[in-house]
C-alpha positions in Angstrom: 0.2 -0.1 0.3 0.9 3.5 -1.0 1.8 5.8 2.1 -0.7 8.5 1.1 1.0 11.2 2.7 4.1 11.1 -0.3 1.2 11.9 -2.6 -0.7 15.1 -3.6 -4.3 16.3 -4.1 -5.7 14.3 -1.7 -9.0 14.6 -0.1 -10.7 15.8 3.3 -13.7 15.1 4.0 -14.8 18.1 6.3 -18.8 17.1 8.0 -20.4 20.9 9.4 -18.2 22.6 6.8 -20.4 25.9 7.0 -20.5 26.3 10.6 -18.1 28.4 12.6 -15.4 25.6 13.3 -15.8 23.9 9.7 -14.9 27.4 7.9 -11.8 27.6 9.7 -11.3 24.2 9.3 -12.1 24.2 5.9 -9.4 27.1 5.4 -6.8 25.7 7.0 -7.3 22.3 5.4 -7.2 23.9 1.8 -4.0 25.9 2.9 -2.3 22.8 3.6 -2.9 21.7 -0.1 -5.9 19.4 0.4 -8.8 19.2 -1.9 -11.9 19.8 0.4 -15.2 17.8 0.3 -17.4 20.3 2.1 -20.3 18.6 3.4 -23.5 20.2 4.8 -27.3 20.2 4.6 -27.2 23.8 2.8 -26.6 24.6 -1.1 -26.7 28.2 -0.3 -24.5 28.1 2.6 -22.3 25.3 1.2 -22.0 28.1 -2.7 -20.9 31.0 -0.3 -18.0 29.0 1.5 -16.9 27.7 -2.1 -16.4 31.0 -3.2 -15.2 29.8 -6.5 -12.5 27.8 -5.3 -12.7 24.6 -7.8 -10.6 23.0 -4.8 -13.5 23.0 -2.3 -16.6 20.7 -3.7 -19.9 21.3 -2.2 -21.8 18.1 -0.8 -25.0 18.5 0.6 -26.0 16.0 2.7 -27.6 15.2 6.2 -25.4 13.4 8.2 -28.0 12.9 10.5 -29.8 10.4 7.6 -28.2 7.2 6.5 -28.5 8.8 2.7 -26.0 10.5 3.6 -23.8 7.6 2.9 -24.2 7.4 -0.7 -24.1 10.9 -1.3 -20.1 11.5 0.0 -19.2 8.4 -1.3 -20.5 9.4 -4.8 -18.4 12.6 -4.9 -15.0 11.2 -3.9 -12.8 10.6 -6.5 -9.1 10.0 -5.1 -7.4 9.3 -1.6 -9.0 10.7 1.4 -6.4 11.8 3.3 -8.3 13.2 6.4 -12.1 12.9 7.6 -13.3 15.5 9.7 -16.6 15.5 11.6 -17.9 18.4 13.6 -21.6 19.4 13.1 -22.7 21.2 16.2 -25.7 20.0 18.2 -28.5 21.7 19.9 -28.1 22.9 23.7 -31.1 21.2 25.2 -31.0 21.8 29.0 -30.1 19.4 32.0 -30.1 16.2 32.8 -33.6 16.8 34.3 -34.9 19.2 31.5 -33.4 18.2 28.3 -36.4 16.5 26.2 -35.5 12.5 25.3 -35.8 13.4 22.0 -32.7 16.0 22.3 -30.3 13.6 23.3 -31.2 10.9 20.9 -31.0 13.6 18.4 -27.7 14.6 19.4 -26.1 11.2 19.4 -27.5 10.3 15.9 -25.5 13.7 14.6 -22.7 12.6 16.9 -22.1 9.2 16.7 -24.4 8.5 13.9 -22.4 11.0 12.0 -19.3 9.8 12.2 -19.7 6.1 11.7 -21.3 7.2 8.5 -18.9 9.7 7.0 -16.5 7.4 8.2 -18.3 4.2 6.1 -18.6 6.6 3.0 -14.8 7.2 2.8 -14.0 3.7 4.1 -12.8 2.6 0.0 -10.5 5.9 -0.1 -9.2 6.1 2.9 -5.2 5.9 2.5 -2.8 4.7 4.8 -1.8 7.4 6.8 -5.7 9.1 6.8 -6.5 10.8 9.9 -10.2 10.0 11.2 -10.8 13.2 13.3 -13.9 14.2 15.1 -14.6 17.5 16.9 -16.4 16.3 20.3 -16.5 18.8 23.2 -15.2 19.6 26.8 -18.6 18.5 28.1 -18.1 15.3 27.1 -15.7 15.0 29.8 -16.6 17.2 32.1 -20.3 17.3 32.3 -22.5 20.9 32.9 -25.7 21.8 34.3 -27.4 23.3 31.2 -25.5 20.8 27.8 -27.0 17.9 29.0 -27.5 16.4 25.3 -24.2 17.5 24.3 -22.3 15.8 27.2 -23.8 12.4 27.0 -23.5 12.8 23.1 -19.6 13.7 23.3 -18.6 11.3 26.0 -20.3 8.6 23.4 -18.0 9.6 20.5 -15.1 9.5 22.6 -15.4 5.6 23.1 -16.0 5.2 19.1 -13.1 6.6 18.1 -11.4 4.7 20.2 -13.1 1.6 18.6 -12.1 3.0 15.3 -8.7 3.5 16.3 -8.4 -0.1 16.9 -10.5 -1.0 13.6 -8.5 1.0 11.1 -5.4 0.7 13.4 -4.3 -2.7 10.8 -5.2 -0.3 8.0 -2.7 2.3 9.4 -5.2 4.7 9.8 -5.7 6.5 13.5 -8.5 8.6 15.3 -8.8 11.2 16.7 -11.0 13.0 18.8 -10.6 16.8 19.8 -12.4 18.5 22.7 -12.8 22.2 22.7 -14.2 24.3 25.4 -16.6 26.7 25.0 -16.0 28.7 21.7 -16.2 32.0 20.7 -18.7 31.7 18.2 -22.5 32.8 16.9 -23.6 29.6 18.9 -22.3 30.4 22.5 -23.4 34.5 22.0 -27.2 32.5 21.7 -26.7 30.2 24.2 -25.1 33.3 26.9 -28.1 35.2 25.6 -30.8 32.7 26.6 -29.3 31.8 30.0 -29.1 35.6 30.5 -32.6 36.1 29.6 -34.1 33.5 32.0 -31.3 34.5 34.8 -32.4 37.8 34.0 -28.8 39.5 34.1 -27.0 41.4 31.0 -25.5 38.7 28.4 -22.2 40.3 29.5 -22.2 38.8 32.2 -23.0 35.0 31.7 -19.6 35.5 29.0 -17.8 36.4 32.0 -18.6 33.7 34.0 -18.2 31.4 31.4 -14.6 32.6 30.5 -13.9 32.6 34.5 -13.9 28.7 34.2 -11.0 28.7 32.4 -7.4 29.4 33.9 -6.8 31.9 31.4 -10.2 33.4 31.2 -10.6 32.8 27.7 -12.5 31.0 25.2 -11.2 29.0 22.5 -11.9 30.2 19.0 -12.3 28.2 15.6 -8.8 29.2 14.2 -7.2 26.8 17.5 -9.3 24.4 16.5 -8.5 24.2 13.3 -4.9 24.3 14.4 -5.4 21.2 15.9 -6.8 19.5 13.3 -3.7 20.4 11.0 -1.9 19.2 13.0 -2.6 15.4 13.1 -1.4 15.5 9.5 2.0 15.0 11.0 3.4 11.5 11.2 4.4 12.0 14.4 0.3 12.5 15.4 0.4 8.6 14.4 1.2 7.9 18.5 -1.8 10.4 19.4 -4.1 7.7 17.8 -7.2 6.5 20.0 -6.4 9.9 22.5 -9.1 13.3 22.9 -6.8 16.2 22.4 -8.2 18.9 25.0 -8.9 22.5 23.9 -10.4 23.7 26.6 -8.0 26.8 27.6 -7.8 25.1 31.4 -11.5 24.1 31.9 -11.2 20.7 32.8 -10.5 19.9 36.7 -10.5 16.0 36.4 -7.5 13.9 35.6 -6.4 12.4 33.8 
C-alpha cells in the first residue's frame, strides 16, 4: 500500500463545513494543500463557503440520515487523507429538563454521523489517513446546562477509540478534539438565552463562562482548525485513540 503522505491532491472530507468551526477547518486544510469535500445541509451556504474555489467541492447531505453515506461516497474520486466530523448539536438544557428526543438526536448526529462519514470514505481511505471527530469539553466535564451535548460527546470519545482499533491495522488513525466553550455565534446565542432566564446581562454570563477557564478565555475556531491540521503530521500516529483537549484550562478532573 502506498503511503498517502507522499502523494499530492488528496482529499479531506469535512462534515459541518459551513459552521464556525467548519469554515476555519476548511480554510486551514486548503492552506495545507488538500482538496476539501465540504459537507453540510444547505446548498446556499456551501456555495458561499466555496467562493469560487474549485478545490472546495460542495456535498449537500444531512449527516443525521443514512442517505448521507451514498451522497458523500459519490463525490470521492481520489485518496482521502483526512475525515473531519464537526457538526454541532442543540443545547437542550440539563439532564432533568432535556427532552429525550434531543439527547437521542444529539447521539445520532455525533456518533451516527461519524460512522456514516467513515463508511462513505472507507474504500478511499489511504494509509496514513486521519479520522477526526470534533467533540467537546462537556463529554468529559459534565455541565448542568448541556446534557445532550455531554452525553453525545462522551459516546463519541468511545467510538473514536473503537475506530482507532478497527482501522489501526490499515495504518489509519482516529482522534477526538475536545474544545471548551468557543467564541462562536452559537455560544453567544446560548449566553443570551441563559441571561434571559436569569434576568441578567449577556456580558455577565459571558464573563462567568470565561472565568471557568484558567486563562479567562474562550477557544477560537482558528485554534480548533490548528489542532486539526496538527494531526496531519506523521508524528500524530502516536495519538491515535486519544482525546486532544482544547478547553483553555477548564478541565478539573484527572487524567
